[in-house]
C-alpha positions, 0 to 999 in steps of 0.5 A, a space after each residue: 484491541 480489536 483488529 478487523 481481520 475480514 477481506 476488507 475490499 468488498 466488505 464491512 468490518 464488524 465495528 460500529 461507526 468512529 469507533 477507532 481514534 487511529 489505524 494502521 494499514 502497513 503493505 497490504 493496499 497494493 494487493 487490492 485492485 480498488 482502493 476507494 472502498 476499503 478506504 471509505 471503509 477504514 473512514 467509517 471506523 475512524 472517528 473525526 479527527 482519526 489518524 491512519 498510518 500507512 505504507 505503500 509500496 513505492 511505485 517505481 518498485 516493479 516497473 524498475 524491476 520489470 519495465 514494460 508497462 505504462 508507469 502512468 496506469 494501474 497495473 496488475 502484475 503476478 509473481 511466482 514463488 516458491 513457498 516452502 516448496 509449494 509454487 505460489 502466484 503473488 498478485 498485486 497492484 501497482 498505481 502511480 503516485 496520482 492514482 493513490 493519492 486520488 484514491 484517498 481524496 475520494 474517501 474523504 481523506 486528507 494527506 498529511 505528509 508523504 516519507 519516502 525515507 532512504 535505505 537504511 545504512 544497514 539494509 544488505 547491499 544486494 538489495 539495493 539498486 546499483 545506480 541508488 547505492 551512493 544515494 541520501 536523503 
């Protein structure tokens, strides 16, 4: 199965139009400032009626942990971290849900469903926010 590994923002995948039945994009879009161009490229290589399955960070994730900027704006964040003893910066773009759905509409995708699963019962206690520990879907 061919996989596009080129930087999808600002480039064209080396595949013919309408080549793929389905596509998967898991936790990658939040690293891109612009979603429309990459989504248009994904749309180009999907056949008519093709399916794109994807996952994104929940839009409340960063504002929940780092209050400040307006929730309803696209906001750039950079987290500093250590990667095997080497300092690293991880930059990503947080979007409110309306901005996410607008990007898909501009790329002529139809959103069939949005699924927000609850935390897994096996998730480590330390990663679940205190006020959500007793929540259930």
